[in-house]
N, CA, C and O of each residue as an XYZ file, in Angstrom:
288
protein
N     158.561    181.090     31.171
C     158.278    180.507     30.015
C     157.878    178.802     30.402
O     158.782    177.967     30.417
N     156.436    178.415     30.705
C     156.688    177.063     31.185
C     156.190    176.457     30.057
O     155.919    177.121     29.056
N     155.973    174.712     30.138
C     155.644    173.505     29.085
C     154.967    174.035     28.391
O     155.346    174.431     27.288
N     153.573    174.218     28.917
C     152.445    174.623     28.017
C     152.693    175.997     27.222
O     152.346    175.978     26.041
N     153.044    176.749     27.536
C     153.773    178.153     26.570
C     154.480    177.675     25.265
O     154.255    177.949     24.086
N     155.133    177.107     25.683
C     156.378    176.460     24.981
C     155.195    175.604     23.776
O     154.999    175.883     22.593
N     154.739    174.811     24.391
C     154.494    173.721     23.380
C     153.217    174.833     22.359
O     153.186    174.867     21.129
N     152.594    175.369     22.989
C     151.611    176.084     22.367
C     152.553    176.952     20.884
O     152.417    176.988     19.661
N     153.245    177.384     21.630
C     154.051    178.468     20.900
C     154.735    177.526     19.612
O     154.577    177.817     18.426
N     155.361    176.588     20.000
C     155.394    175.290     18.886
C     154.494    175.061     18.299
O     154.627    175.189     17.082
N     153.121    174.608     18.825
C     152.181    174.509     17.863
C     151.644    175.598     16.820
O     151.303    175.184     15.712
N     151.541    177.067     17.126
C     151.387    177.450     16.596
C     152.216    178.132     14.841
O     151.816    178.453     13.722
N     153.697    178.033     15.688
C     154.782    177.957     14.589
C     154.441    177.049     13.479
O     154.225    177.191     12.275
N     154.468    176.098     14.285
C     154.010    175.300     13.166
C     152.575    174.658     12.406
O     152.631    173.748     11.579
N     151.365    175.276     12.828
C     150.920    175.523     12.268
C     150.594    176.505     11.028
O     149.981    176.171     10.014
N     151.240    178.054     11.370
C     151.798    178.948     10.575
C     152.456    178.115      9.494
O     151.752    177.893      8.510
N     153.462    177.705      9.501
C     154.202    176.685      8.639
C     153.551    176.386      7.529
O     153.732    176.673      6.346
N     152.588    175.624      8.226
C     151.629    174.402      7.357
C     150.956    175.195      6.121
O     150.820    174.885      4.938
N     150.507    176.590      7.022
C     149.484    177.208      6.425
C     149.980    177.778      5.322
O     149.164    178.419      4.660
N     151.495    177.716      4.785
C     152.116    178.398      4.046
C     152.519    177.394      2.937
O     153.341    177.534      2.032
N     151.587    176.165      3.300
C     152.569    174.816      1.937
C     151.016    174.907      1.055
O     149.856    175.228      1.315
N     151.967    174.307     -0.382
C     151.503    173.971     -1.263
C     150.126    173.390     -1.036
O     149.879    173.332      0.168
N     149.129    172.932     -1.823
C     148.279    171.631     -1.359
C     149.142    170.496     -1.588
O     148.824    169.474     -0.979
N     149.910    170.457     -2.147
C     150.874    169.512     -2.838
C     151.530    168.616     -1.977
O     151.656    167.394     -2.065
N     152.189    169.932     -0.580
C     152.926    169.703      0.310
C     152.565    169.401      1.582
O     153.191    168.835      2.478
N     151.110    170.004      1.527
C     150.183    169.769      2.261
C     149.804    167.962      2.786
O     149.669    167.291      3.809
N     149.770    167.844      1.487
C     149.546    166.123      1.383
C     149.919    165.263      1.403
O     149.482    164.117      1.521
N     151.348    165.959      1.218
C     152.726    165.178      1.887
C     153.268    164.774      2.871
O     153.732    163.683      3.203
N     153.118    166.429      3.658
C     153.289    166.568      5.240
C     152.144    165.732      5.854
O     152.462    165.174      6.904
N     150.853    165.523      5.416
C     149.826    164.819      5.938
C     149.954    162.732      5.815
O     149.362    161.882      6.480
N     150.971    162.577      4.689
C     151.515    161.269      4.426
C     152.380    160.977      5.308
O     152.304    159.895      5.889
N     153.403    161.903      5.596
C     154.394    161.875      6.874
C     153.764    161.770      8.093
O     154.102    160.769      8.725
N     152.953    162.485      8.625
C     152.634    162.177      9.625
C     151.902    161.505     10.010
O     151.702    161.496     11.225
N     151.217    160.694      9.198
C     150.226    159.200      8.802
C     151.447    158.315      9.508
O     151.431    157.741     10.597
N     152.517    158.402      8.512
C     153.239    157.617      8.614
C     154.017    157.312      9.847
O     154.200    156.124     10.112
N     154.766    158.738     11.072
C     154.957    158.531     12.338
C     153.500    158.035     13.071
O     153.695    157.024     13.746
N     152.584    158.339     13.091
C     151.334    157.551     13.738
C     151.722    155.996     13.447
O     151.688    155.169     14.358
N     152.043    155.700     12.295
C     151.915    154.301     12.454
C     152.728    153.615     12.776
O     152.579    152.554     13.382
N     154.068    154.268     12.306
C     155.348    153.570     13.330
C     155.163    153.912     14.684
O     155.975    153.374     15.435
N     154.475    154.522     15.123
C     154.583    154.375     16.430
C     153.349    153.282     17.210
O     153.299    152.653     18.267
N     152.772    153.408     16.455
C     151.553    152.555     16.984
C     152.307    150.841     16.688
O     152.416    150.065     17.637
N     152.800    150.422     15.175
C     153.159    149.714     15.125
C     154.487    149.089     16.282
O     154.756    147.899     16.441
N     154.972    149.927     16.780
C     156.453    149.923     17.897
C     155.674    149.518     18.982
O     156.173    148.714     19.769
N     154.392    149.985     19.190
C     153.670    149.684     20.734
C     153.379    148.336     20.920
O     153.582    147.680     21.941
N     152.690    147.809     19.435
C     152.072    146.580     19.283
C     153.180    145.813     19.040
O     152.949    144.607     18.953
N     154.332    146.168     18.902
C     155.643    145.358     18.807
C     156.379    144.627     20.688
O     156.865    143.639     21.240
N     156.010    145.812     20.864
C     156.407    145.924     22.442
C     155.244    144.954     23.541
O     155.371    144.095     24.414
N     154.369    145.523     23.030
C     153.201    144.668     24.171
C     153.321    143.355     23.595
O     153.189    142.549     24.516
N     153.491    142.822     22.608
C     153.473    141.158     22.160
C     154.934    140.789     22.749
O     155.064    139.597     23.031
N     156.054    141.622     22.980
C     157.471    140.981     23.270
C     156.787    140.837     24.774
O     156.792    139.668     25.162
N     156.117    141.916     25.831
C     155.650    142.022     26.889
C     155.089    140.312     26.968
O     155.538    139.271     27.448
N     154.246    140.590     26.446
C     153.247    139.283     26.857
C     153.841    137.712     26.739
O     153.302    136.785     27.344
N     155.179    137.511     25.767
C     155.717    136.229     25.440
C     156.666    136.039     26.237
O     157.117    134.906     26.405
N     157.291    137.423     27.067
C     158.206    136.591     28.106
C     158.274    135.792     29.121
O     159.290    135.504     29.754
N     156.758    135.270     29.366
C     156.747    134.513     30.486
C     156.671    132.994     29.636
O     157.268    132.022     30.099
N     156.099    132.922     28.712
C     156.052    131.876     27.977
C     157.190    131.796     27.504
O     157.437    130.696     27.997
N     158.407    132.129     26.768
C     159.670    132.074     26.577
C     160.248    131.748     27.664
O     160.797    130.646     27.676
N     160.291    132.419     28.642
C     161.004    132.368     29.769
C     161.320    131.112     30.101
O     162.450    130.669     30.304
N     159.693    130.214     30.182
C     159.513    128.675     30.958
C     160.162    127.889     29.570
O     160.652    126.776     29.760
N     160.167    128.282     28.606
C     160.788    126.946     27.544
C     162.114    127.217     27.589
O     162.790    126.217     27.826
N     163.166    128.967     27.338
C     164.314    128.817     27.407
C     164.733    128.300     29.168
O     165.419    127.279     29.209
N     164.393    128.889     30.460
C     164.993    128.782     31.219
C     165.028    127.144     31.685
O     163.968    126.554     31.889
N     165.921    126.682     31.788
C     165.750    125.332     32.229
C     167.030    124.413     31.897
O     167.796    124.502     30.937
N     167.038    123.491     32.986
C     168.567    122.831     32.858
C     168.964    122.310     31.830
O     170.092    121.816     31.839
N     168.178    122.264     30.662
C     169.056    121.569     29.447
C     169.782    122.653     28.658
O     170.981    122.623     28.385
N     168.858    123.686     28.300
C     169.230    124.604     27.931
C     170.284    125.555     28.742
O     170.749    126.588     28.260
N     170.606    125.032     30.106
C     171.892    125.586     30.773
C     173.282    126.039     29.883
O     173.882    127.081     29.616
N     173.374    124.915     29.666
C     174.674    124.654     28.555
C     174.872    125.402     27.554
O     176.001    125.755     27.213
N     173.666    125.784     26.878
C     173.829    126.955     26.005
C     174.179    128.067     26.410
O     174.935    128.825     25.801
N     173.656    128.276     27.494
C     173.696    129.735     27.919
C     175.317    130.381     28.821
O     175.586    131.476     29.313
N     176.013    129.228     28.716
C     177.393    129.085     29.209
C     178.347    129.346     27.684
O     179.544    129.624     27.614
N     177.684    129.215     26.918
C     178.651    129.392     25.440
C     178.555    130.802     25.006
O     179.146    131.178     23.993
């Protein structure tokens, strides 16, 4: 069984389970899925911000005057 077959099987299984839920549970599930998407996006944004600031902070922190603090 290749990866595509496994994914398709998992998706079909999940869809079958979703279809059997009550409308209220489907709404709850949709909220949860939205939360997972937003959480993932927040992580991507935070990682990008950290990456962009590394050079700037490196220039501020990597200097002879701060070397004493590095040894603590």
